[in-house]
C-alpha positions as a Markdown table, in Angstrom:
| # | Residue | x | y | z |
|---|---|---|---|---|
| 1 | Unk | 22.1 | 45.5 | -30.7 |
| 2 | Unk | 25.7 | 45.8 | -31.9 |
| 3 | Unk | 27.1 | 42.8 | -33.8 |
| 4 | Unk | 29.7 | 42.1 | -31.1 |
| 5 | Unk | 26.8 | 41.6 | -28.6 |
| 6 | Unk | 24.4 | 39.7 | -31.0 |
| 7 | Unk | 23.7 | 36.0 | -31.0 |
| 8 | Unk | 25.5 | 34.5 | -34.0 |
| 9 | Unk | 23.5 | 31.5 | -35.3 |
| 10 | Unk | 24.3 | 28.8 | -37.9 |
| 11 | Unk | 21.3 | 26.9 | -39.4 |
| 12 | Unk | 21.8 | 23.2 | -40.1 |
| 13 | Unk | 19.2 | 21.2 | -42.1 |
| 14 | Unk | 19.4 | 19.0 | -45.2 |
| 15 | Unk | 16.2 | 20.5 | -46.6 |
| 16 | Unk | 16.6 | 23.8 | -48.4 |
| 17 | Unk | 13.1 | 24.9 | -47.6 |
| 18 | Unk | 13.7 | 24.5 | -43.8 |
| 19 | Unk | 17.1 | 26.2 | -44.0 |
| 20 | Unk | 15.3 | 29.2 | -45.6 |
| 21 | Unk | 12.3 | 29.2 | -43.3 |
| 22 | Unk | 14.4 | 28.9 | -40.1 |
| 23 | Unk | 16.9 | 31.5 | -41.4 |
| 24 | Unk | 14.2 | 34.0 | -42.3 |
| 25 | Unk | 12.6 | 33.6 | -38.8 |
| 26 | Unk | 15.9 | 34.1 | -37.0 |
| 27 | Unk | 16.7 | 37.2 | -39.0 |
| 28 | Unk | 13.5 | 38.8 | -37.7 |
| 29 | Unk | 14.5 | 38.3 | -34.1 |
| 30 | Unk | 16.3 | 41.4 | -32.6 |
| 31 | Unk | 19.9 | 40.7 | -31.6 |
| 32 | Unk | 20.2 | 37.6 | -33.8 |
| 33 | Unk | 22.6 | 37.4 | -36.7 |
| 34 | Unk | 22.5 | 34.4 | -39.1 |
| 35 | Unk | 26.1 | 33.7 | -40.1 |
| 36 | Unk | 25.4 | 30.8 | -42.5 |
| 37 | Unk | 23.7 | 27.5 | -43.2 |
| 38 | Unk | 24.9 | 23.9 | -43.7 |
| 39 | Unk | 23.1 | 21.1 | -45.5 |
| 40 | Unk | 24.5 | 18.2 | -43.5 |
| 41 | Unk | 26.4 | 17.4 | -40.2 |
| 42 | Unk | 29.8 | 17.1 | -41.7 |
| 43 | Unk | 29.7 | 20.6 | -43.3 |
| 44 | Unk | 28.2 | 21.9 | -40.0 |
| 45 | Unk | 31.2 | 20.7 | -37.9 |
| 46 | Unk | 33.6 | 22.4 | -40.3 |
| 47 | Unk | 31.6 | 25.7 | -40.2 |
| 48 | Unk | 31.3 | 25.6 | -36.4 |
| 49 | Unk | 35.1 | 25.3 | -36.1 |
| 50 | Unk | 35.6 | 28.1 | -38.7 |
| 51 | Unk | 32.9 | 30.6 | -37.9 |
| 52 | Unk | 32.5 | 29.9 | -34.2 |
| 53 | Unk | 28.7 | 30.5 | -33.8 |
| 54 | Unk | 27.1 | 31.0 | -30.4 |
| 55 | Unk | 24.2 | 28.7 | -31.4 |
| 56 | Unk | 23.2 | 26.2 | -34.1 |
| 57 | Unk | 19.7 | 25.0 | -35.0 |
| 58 | Unk | 20.2 | 21.4 | -35.8 |
| 59 | Unk | 18.0 | 19.0 | -37.8 |
| 60 | Unk | 17.7 | 15.5 | -36.5 |
| 61 | Unk | 17.7 | 13.4 | -39.7 |
| 62 | Unk | 20.5 | 14.3 | -42.1 |
| 63 | Unk | 22.8 | 12.5 | -44.5 |
| 64 | Unk | 26.6 | 12.3 | -44.0 |
| 65 | Unk | 26.3 | 12.9 | -40.2 |
| 66 | Unk | 22.9 | 13.1 | -38.4 |
| 67 | Unk | 22.0 | 15.4 | -35.5 |
| 68 | Unk | 23.1 | 13.0 | -32.8 |
| 69 | Unk | 26.4 | 12.4 | -34.4 |
| 70 | Unk | 26.9 | 16.2 | -34.7 |
| 71 | Unk | 26.3 | 16.5 | -31.0 |
| 72 | Unk | 28.7 | 13.7 | -30.2 |
| 73 | Unk | 31.4 | 15.4 | -32.4 |
| 74 | Unk | 30.8 | 18.8 | -30.8 |
| 75 | Unk | 31.3 | 17.2 | -27.4 |
| 76 | Unk | 34.4 | 15.2 | -28.6 |
| 77 | Unk | 36.1 | 18.3 | -30.0 |
| 78 | Unk | 35.1 | 20.5 | -27.1 |
| 79 | Unk | 33.3 | 23.1 | -29.3 |
| 80 | Unk | 31.7 | 25.9 | -27.3 |
| 81 | Unk | 28.3 | 26.2 | -29.1 |
| 82 | Unk | 24.7 | 25.9 | -28.0 |
| 83 | Unk | 22.3 | 23.6 | -29.9 |
| 84 | Unk | 18.6 | 23.8 | -30.5 |
| 85 | Unk | 17.2 | 20.7 | -32.1 |
| 86 | Unk | 14.6 | 20.9 | -34.9 |
| 87 | Unk | 12.6 | 17.7 | -34.5 |
| 88 | Unk | 9.8 | 16.0 | -36.4 |
| 89 | Unk | 6.7 | 15.1 | -34.5 |
| 90 | Unk | 7.1 | 11.4 | -34.8 |
| 91 | Unk | 8.0 | 8.6 | -32.5 |
| 92 | Unk | 11.5 | 8.3 | -33.9 |
| 93 | Unk | 11.9 | 12.1 | -33.8 |
| 94 | Unk | 10.8 | 12.2 | -30.1 |
| 95 | Unk | 13.2 | 9.4 | -29.1 |
| 96 | Unk | 16.1 | 11.1 | -30.9 |
| 97 | Unk | 15.3 | 14.4 | -29.3 |
| 98 | Unk | 15.4 | 12.8 | -25.8 |
| 99 | Unk | 18.9 | 11.5 | -26.6 |
| 100 | Unk | 19.9 | 14.9 | -28.1 |
| 101 | Unk | 19.0 | 16.6 | -24.8 |
| 102 | Unk | 21.1 | 14.1 | -22.9 |
| 103 | Unk | 24.0 | 14.9 | -25.2 |
| 104 | Unk | 23.8 | 18.6 | -24.3 |
| 105 | Unk | 21.2 | 20.2 | -26.6 |
| 106 | Unk | 19.8 | 23.3 | -25.0 |
| 107 | Unk | 16.2 | 22.4 | -26.1 |
| 108 | Unk | 14.2 | 21.6 | -29.2 |
| 109 | Unk | 11.4 | 23.0 | -31.4 |
| 110 | Unk | 9.0 | 20.8 | -33.4 |
| 111 | Unk | 8.9 | 20.9 | -37.2 |
| 112 | Unk | 5.5 | 21.9 | -38.6 |
| 113 | Unk | 3.8 | 18.8 | -40.0 |
| 114 | Unk | 1.8 | 20.5 | -42.8 |
| 115 | Unk | 1.0 | 23.9 | -44.3 |
| 116 | Unk | 2.4 | 26.5 | -46.6 |
| 117 | Unk | 5.8 | 28.1 | -46.2 |
| 118 | Unk | 4.2 | 31.1 | -44.6 |
| 119 | Unk | 2.3 | 28.8 | -42.1 |
| 120 | Unk | 5.5 | 26.9 | -41.4 |
| 121 | Unk | 7.3 | 30.2 | -40.8 |
| 122 | Unk | 4.7 | 31.3 | -38.3 |
| 123 | Unk | 4.7 | 28.0 | -36.4 |
| 124 | Unk | 8.5 | 27.9 | -36.2 |
| 125 | Unk | 8.6 | 31.6 | -35.2 |
| 126 | Unk | 6.3 | 31.1 | -32.2 |
| 127 | Unk | 8.3 | 28.1 | -31.1 |
| 128 | Unk | 11.9 | 29.3 | -31.6 |
| 129 | Unk | 11.8 | 32.9 | -30.6 |
| 130 | Unk | 11.3 | 32.3 | -26.8 |
| 131 | Unk | 13.9 | 29.5 | -26.9 |
| 132 | Unk | 16.4 | 31.9 | -28.6 |
| 133 | Unk | 15.7 | 34.6 | -26.1 |
| 134 | Unk | 16.2 | 32.2 | -23.2 |
| 135 | Unk | 19.5 | 30.9 | -24.6 |
| 136 | Unk | 20.7 | 34.5 | -25.2 |
| 137 | Unk | 19.8 | 35.5 | -21.6 |
| 138 | Unk | 21.6 | 32.5 | -20.2 |
| 139 | Unk | 24.7 | 33.3 | -22.3 |
| 140 | Unk | 24.8 | 36.9 | -21.2 |
| 141 | Unk | 24.5 | 36.0 | -17.6 |
| 142 | Unk | 27.4 | 33.6 | -17.9 |
| 143 | Unk | 29.5 | 36.2 | -19.8 |
| 144 | Unk | 28.8 | 38.8 | -17.1 |
| 145 | Unk | 29.7 | 36.4 | -14.3 |
| 146 | Unk | 32.9 | 35.3 | -16.0 |
| 147 | Unk | 34.0 | 39.0 | -16.6 |
| 148 | Unk | 32.8 | 40.3 | -13.2 |
| 149 | Unk | 34.4 | 37.7 | -10.9 |
| 150 | Unk | 37.7 | 38.9 | -9.6 |
| 151 | Unk | 40.7 | 36.6 | -9.6 |
| 152 | Unk | 41.4 | 35.3 | -6.2 |
| 153 | Unk | 44.7 | 33.4 | -5.7 |
| 154 | Unk | 43.5 | 31.6 | -2.6 |
| 155 | Unk | 40.3 | 30.5 | -4.3 |
| 156 | Unk | 38.3 | 31.4 | -1.1 |
| 157 | Unk | 35.8 | 33.4 | -3.0 |
| 158 | Unk | 35.0 | 30.6 | -5.4 |
| 159 | Unk | 34.7 | 28.1 | -2.6 |
| 160 | Unk | 32.3 | 30.4 | -0.7 |
| 161 | Unk | 30.2 | 30.9 | -3.8 |
| 162 | Unk | 30.1 | 27.1 | -4.5 |
| 163 | Unk | 29.0 | 26.5 | -0.9 |
| 164 | Unk | 26.2 | 29.1 | -1.2 |
| 165 | Unk | 24.9 | 27.6 | -4.4 |
| 166 | Unk | 24.8 | 24.1 | -2.9 |
| 167 | Unk | 22.8 | 25.3 | 0.1 |
| 168 | Unk | 19.1 | 25.0 | 0.3 |
| 169 | Unk | 17.6 | 28.4 | 1.1 |
| 170 | Unk | 14.5 | 28.4 | 3.3 |
| 171 | Unk | 12.0 | 31.1 | 4.1 |
| 172 | Unk | 12.8 | 32.8 | 7.4 |
| 173 | Unk | 9.3 | 31.9 | 8.8 |
| 174 | Unk | 9.1 | 28.4 | 7.3 |
| 175 | Unk | 6.2 | 26.8 | 9.2 |
| 176 | Unk | 6.7 | 23.6 | 11.1 |
| 177 | Unk | 4.7 | 21.3 | 8.9 |
| 178 | Unk | 3.6 | 18.2 | 10.9 |
| 179 | Unk | 1.4 | 16.8 | 8.2 |
| 180 | Unk | 3.1 | 14.3 | 5.8 |
| 181 | Unk | 2.5 | 15.0 | 2.1 |
| 182 | Unk | 0.6 | 12.4 | 0.3 |
| 183 | Unk | 1.4 | 13.6 | -3.2 |
| 184 | Unk | 4.2 | 15.4 | -5.1 |
| 185 | Unk | 3.3 | 17.7 | -8.0 |
| 186 | Unk | 6.0 | 19.0 | -10.3 |
| 187 | Unk | 5.8 | 21.7 | -13.0 |
| 188 | Unk | 8.7 | 22.2 | -15.4 |
| 189 | Unk | 9.4 | 23.4 | -19.0 |
| 190 | Unk | 12.6 | 24.4 | -20.8 |
| 191 | Unk | 15.5 | 22.3 | -19.6 |
| 192 | Unk | 13.0 | 20.0 | -17.9 |
| 193 | Unk | 14.0 | 16.6 | -19.4 |
| 194 | Unk | 17.5 | 16.9 | -18.0 |
| 195 | Unk | 16.3 | 18.4 | -14.7 |
| 196 | Unk | 13.8 | 15.5 | -14.3 |
| 197 | Unk | 16.6 | 13.1 | -15.1 |
| 198 | Unk | 18.5 | 14.5 | -12.1 |
| 199 | Unk | 15.5 | 14.5 | -9.7 |
| 200 | Unk | 13.3 | 11.4 | -10.4 |
| 201 | Unk | 16.1 | 8.7 | -10.4 |
| 202 | Unk | 17.2 | 10.1 | -7.0 |
| 203 | Unk | 13.8 | 9.4 | -5.4 |
| 204 | Unk | 13.7 | 6.1 | -3.6 |
| 205 | Unk | 11.6 | 3.2 | -4.9 |
| 206 | Unk | 9.7 | 3.2 | -1.6 |
| 207 | Unk | 8.8 | 6.9 | -1.7 |
| 208 | Unk | 5.3 | 6.0 | -0.6 |
| 209 | Unk | 3.4 | 8.6 | -2.5 |
| 210 | Unk | 2.6 | 9.3 | -6.2 |
| 211 | Unk | 4.4 | 11.9 | -8.2 |
| 212 | Unk | 2.6 | 14.0 | -10.9 |
| 213 | Unk | 4.5 | 15.9 | -13.5 |
| 214 | Unk | 3.6 | 18.5 | -16.1 |
| 215 | Unk | 6.4 | 19.0 | -18.6 |
| 216 | Unk | 5.7 | 21.3 | -21.4 |
| 217 | Unk | 6.1 | 19.0 | -24.5 |
| 218 | Unk | 4.1 | 18.0 | -27.6 |
| 219 | Unk | 2.4 | 14.6 | -28.0 |
| 220 | Unk | 4.7 | 11.6 | -28.4 |
| 221 | Unk | 7.5 | 13.4 | -26.7 |
| 222 | Unk | 6.0 | 13.0 | -23.2 |
| 223 | Unk | 5.7 | 9.2 | -23.8 |
| 224 | Unk | 9.4 | 9.1 | -24.7 |
| 225 | Unk | 10.2 | 11.1 | -21.7 |
| 226 | Unk | 8.3 | 8.7 | -19.5 |
| 227 | Unk | 10.1 | 5.7 | -21.1 |
| 228 | Unk | 13.5 | 7.4 | -20.7 |
| 229 | Unk | 13.0 | 8.3 | -17.0 |
| 230 | Unk | 11.5 | 4.8 | -16.2 |
| 231 | Unk | 14.7 | 3.2 | -17.4 |
| 232 | Unk | 16.7 | 5.2 | -14.9 |
| 233 | Unk | 14.4 | 5.2 | -11.9 |
| 234 | Unk | 13.4 | 2.9 | -9.0 |
| 235 | Unk | 9.9 | 4.4 | -9.2 |
| 236 | Unk | 7.5 | 3.3 | -12.1 |
| 237 | Unk | 7.3 | 6.2 | -14.6 |
| 238 | Unk | 4.4 | 6.3 | -17.0 |
| 239 | Unk | 2.6 | 8.7 | -19.3 |
| 240 | Unk | -0.7 | 9.3 | -17.5 |
| 241 | Unk | -4.0 | 7.8 | -18.9 |
| 242 | Unk | -7.5 | 9.0 | -18.2 |
| 243 | Unk | -9.3 | 7.2 | -15.4 |
| 244 | Unk | -6.2 | 5.5 | -13.9 |
| 245 | Unk | -6.3 | 5.2 | -10.1 |
| 246 | Unk | -3.3 | 7.0 | -8.6 |
| 247 | Unk | -0.9 | 4.7 | -6.8 |
| 248 | Unk | 2.1 | 5.3 | -4.6 |
| 249 | Unk | 5.6 | 4.9 | -6.0 |
| 250 | Unk | 4.3 | 5.8 | -9.5 |
| 251 | Unk | 5.3 | 8.8 | -11.5 |
| 252 | Unk | 2.6 | 10.1 | -13.8 |
| 253 | Unk | 3.6 | 12.5 | -16.7 |
| 254 | Unk | 0.8 | 14.5 | -18.3 |
| 255 | Unk | 0.4 | 13.6 | -22.0 |
| 256 | Unk | 1.5 | 16.3 | -24.4 |
| 257 | Unk | -1.4 | 18.3 | -25.9 |
| 258 | Unk | -3.8 | 17.4 | -23.1 |
| 259 | Unk | -4.6 | 18.7 | -19.6 |
| 260 | Unk | -4.2 | 16.5 | -16.5 |
| 261 | Unk | -5.9 | 16.9 | -13.1 |
| 262 | Unk | -6.7 | 14.8 | -10.1 |
| 263 | Unk | -10.3 | 13.8 | -9.2 |
| 264 | Unk | -11.9 | 11.8 | -6.4 |
| 265 | Unk | -15.4 | 10.4 | -6.2 |
| 266 | Unk | -17.6 | 11.7 | -3.4 |
| 267 | Unk | -17.3 | 9.3 | -0.5 |
| 268 | Unk | -14.5 | 7.4 | -2.1 |
| 269 | Unk | -11.0 | 7.7 | -0.8 |
| 270 | Unk | -9.4 | 6.6 | -4.0 |
| 271 | Unk | -8.2 | 9.3 | -6.4 |
| 272 | Unk | -7.8 | 9.0 | -10.1 |
| 273 | Unk | -6.3 | 10.9 | -13.0 |
| 274 | Unk | -8.5 | 12.8 | -15.4 |
| 275 | Unk | -7.1 | 13.7 | -18.8 |
| 276 | Unk | -9.1 | 16.5 | -20.6 |
| 277 | Unk | -9.0 | 18.5 | -23.8 |
| 278 | Unk | -9.6 | 21.7 | -21.9 |
| 279 | Unk | -8.1 | 24.9 | -23.4 |
| 280 | Unk | -4.4 | 25.9 | -22.8 |
| 281 | Unk | -3.5 | 28.0 | -19.8 |
| 282 | Unk | -0.6 | 30.4 | -20.0 |
| 283 | Unk | -0.3 | 29.1 | -23.6 |
| 284 | Unk | 0.5 | 25.7 | -22.2 |
| 285 | Unk | -1.2 | 22.3 | -22.7 |
| 286 | Unk | -0.5 | 20.6 | -20.4 |
| 287 | Unk | -0.4 | 23.4 | -17.8 |
| 288 | Unk | 1.2 | 23.2 | -14.4 |
| 289 | Unk | -1.5 | 25.7 | -13.0 |
| 290 | Unk | -4.2 | 23.3 | -14.2 |
| 291 | Unk | -2.6 | 20.4 | -12.3 |
| 292 | Unk | -1.7 | 22.3 | -9.2 |
| 293 | Unk | -5.2 | 23.6 | -8.7 |
| 294 | Unk | -6.7 | 20.1 | -8.7 |
| 295 | Unk | -3.9 | 19.0 | -6.3 |
| 296 | Unk | -4.7 | 21.9 | -3.9 |
| 297 | Unk | -8.5 | 21.1 | -3.8 |
| 298 | Unk | -7.9 | 17.3 | -3.6 |
| 299 | Unk | -5.0 | 17.0 | -1.1 |
| 300 | Unk | -5.2 | 20.3 | 0.8 |
| 301 | Unk | -2.2 | 20.5 | 3.1 |
| 302 | Unk | -1.1 | 17.0 | 2.4 |
| 303 | Unk | 0.8 | 18.0 | -0.8 |
| 304 | Unk | 4.2 | 19.1 | -2.0 |
| 305 | Unk | 4.5 | 21.4 | -5.0 |
| 306 | Unk | 7.7 | 21.7 | -7.0 |
| 307 | Unk | 8.5 | 24.3 | -9.6 |
| 308 | Unk | 11.6 | 23.9 | -11.8 |
| 309 | Unk | 13.4 | 25.3 | -14.8 |
| 310 | Unk | 11.3 | 26.8 | -17.6 |
| 311 | Unk | 10.1 | 29.9 | -19.4 |
| 312 | Unk | 7.1 | 32.0 | -18.4 |
| 313 | Unk | 5.1 | 31.9 | -15.3 |
| 314 | Unk | 2.9 | 28.8 | -15.6 |
| 315 | Unk | 2.5 | 27.2 | -12.2 |
| 316 | Unk | 2.6 | 30.4 | -10.0 |
| 317 | Unk | -1.2 | 30.8 | -9.6 |
| 318 | Unk | -1.6 | 27.1 | -8.9 |
| 319 | Unk | 1.2 | 27.1 | -6.3 |
| 320 | Unk | -0.5 | 30.1 | -4.6 |
| 321 | Unk | -3.6 | 28.1 | -4.1 |
| 322 | Unk | -1.6 | 25.1 | -2.9 |
| 323 | Unk | 0.1 | 27.3 | -0.4 |
| 324 | Unk | -3.2 | 28.7 | 0.8 |
| 325 | Unk | -4.3 | 25.2 | 1.6 |
| 326 | Unk | -1.1 | 24.5 | 3.6 |
| 327 | Unk | 1.0 | 22.6 | 1.0 |
| 328 | Unk | 4.9 | 22.8 | 1.0 |
| 329 | Unk | 6.4 | 24.5 | -2.0 |
| 330 | Unk | 9.9 | 23.8 | -3.3 |
| 331 | Unk | 11.5 | 26.0 | -6.1 |
| 332 | Unk | 14.6 | 25.3 | -8.1 |
| 333 | Unk | 17.3 | 28.0 | -7.6 |
| 334 | Unk | 18.4 | 30.4 | -10.3 |
| 335 | Unk | 22.0 | 29.0 | -10.6 |
| 336 | Unk | 20.9 | 25.5 | -11.5 |
| 337 | Unk | 18.0 | 26.5 | -13.9 |
| 338 | Unk | 18.5 | 26.4 | -17.7 |
| 339 | Unk | 15.8 | 29.2 | -17.7 |
| 340 | Unk | 14.9 | 31.0 | -14.5 |
| 341 | Unk | 11.4 | 31.8 | -15.5 |
| 342 | Unk | 8.9 | 29.5 | -13.8 |
| 343 | Unk | 10.5 | 29.4 | -10.4 |
| 344 | Unk | 11.3 | 33.2 | -10.3 |
| 345 | Unk | 7.9 | 34.6 | -9.5 |
| 346 | Unk | 7.0 | 32.0 | -6.7 |
| 347 | Unk | 10.3 | 32.8 | -5.1 |
| 348 | Unk | 9.9 | 36.6 | -5.4 |
| 349 | Unk | 6.4 | 36.5 | -4.1 |
| 350 | Unk | 7.4 | 34.4 | -1.1 |
| 351 | Unk | 5.3 | 31.4 | -2.1 |
| 352 | Unk | 8.3 | 29.0 | -2.0 |
| 353 | Unk | 9.1 | 27.4 | 1.3 |
| 354 | Unk | 12.4 | 26.2 | 0.0 |
| 355 | Unk | 14.7 | 27.3 | -2.8 |
| 356 | Unk | 16.9 | 24.5 | -3.7 |
| 357 | Unk | 19.7 | 23.6 | -6.2 |
| 358 | Unk | 18.7 | 20.9 | -8.6 |
| 359 | Unk | 20.9 | 18.2 | -7.1 |
| 360 | Unk | 19.1 | 18.6 | -3.7 |
| 361 | Unk | 15.5 | 18.7 | -4.8 |
| 362 | Unk | 15.0 | 15.0 | -4.5 |
| 363 | Unk | 16.3 | 15.0 | -0.9 |
| 364 | Unk | 14.0 | 17.9 | 0.0 |
| 365 | Unk | 11.0 | 16.1 | -1.6 |
| 366 | Unk | 11.7 | 13.0 | 0.5 |
| 367 | Unk | 11.7 | 15.1 | 3.7 |
| 368 | Unk | 8.2 | 16.3 | 3.0 |
| 369 | Unk | 6.7 | 12.8 | 2.5 |
| 370 | Unk | 8.5 | 10.7 | 5.2 |
C-alpha cells in the first residue's frame, strides 16, 4: 500500500517497553506506518498537531497529561485523529476506558497482565490488528464518500440521503407478527458501549420484558458497562449472575470471559440465567450465538433479536435459529455502525426483518413487545 494511502499511527505510552511492543506490532500490519511515539499526553498533543496522524494508540495512565485529558484536549482543539485506548485489566482501567469511549475513542485493547515481551507482543497483536483494520476501513469509506459526493447548491441530494439514512428499512415480506415478544436479546461488539448508550436509555422503564445483552468485552469491563448504563437508564441494568431469575424491566449484561444462556426448569414457567465457562464461539466469550440459541429454544416466537455494530459474524447462526422459531430480528444499518460486520451477514441473508439506524432501534424494539 502506498504511503499516501496508509494509516499513519502515533504510539503514546509512558512505558518504553509498551511503546516498543505496540510499535513493533503495528509495523507488521500491512498498510500501517508508525510515524512516532510519545511518552506522555502533553508531548502527544504537540506531535498530533505537528504530524497529523490518522490514529493514535493511547495509554490510560500517564504523567503530565493522562489518557482522558488527552481525549478532552483533542476534542477541545478539534483535532481530526482516531484513538484506540490501551487499558489495564483493572477496575480503574475499566472505568477509565468507559469514560474514554464516551469522549470519542474508537475502541480499546487490554494490556497483557503478565508474560515475556514476546508473549505481550502476541497478545497485543491479536487484539489490535482487527481494531486497526476496522478503523482503516471506516476511514476509507468516509474518504470515498466525501470525495464521491457531488456538490449540490440546493442541498436536495444531501437532504434526500439524510432522509434515507433515518428511515427504517423493512423486508418486503415482513410477516404480520401477532405474538408479543417476551424477551429482547442483543449482540454487539466494536462500538458497542456507545451504541448501547444510545439504545438502552431510550427504552421505557415499563418495557415489560427483560433485555439480555452480549457485548464482547473482558472481565471487569462488563461490570463497568452495566454500572454506566444503569446510571443513564430507566430500566435496571446489571451484570448477569448465575442462577438469577429473569425479571421484566431488567437489563442483563453477560459477564466478560464467561458464556450466558437462558434456562427454564421443566414444568416451571420461571426462567433463569445460567453463566458457564463453556468454550468461546467465533473466538468470543461471551458469544452472541451462544445466547441467541438459548433464547430461540426457550422463547420460540416470543422473542426479539437485535444485532448491532461489531467485527466478525458472531450472532448470525443464533439469529437464524431464532428466525426459524418465528422471532423478530432487528439489525443496525451500515451508516450508523462503527463497524458493519456483525449486522452485515444477517441483512444480506435476509434474516433481518428490520434494518434500522441506531437512533431508532429502541423505538423498533418497543413495537415488538407492546
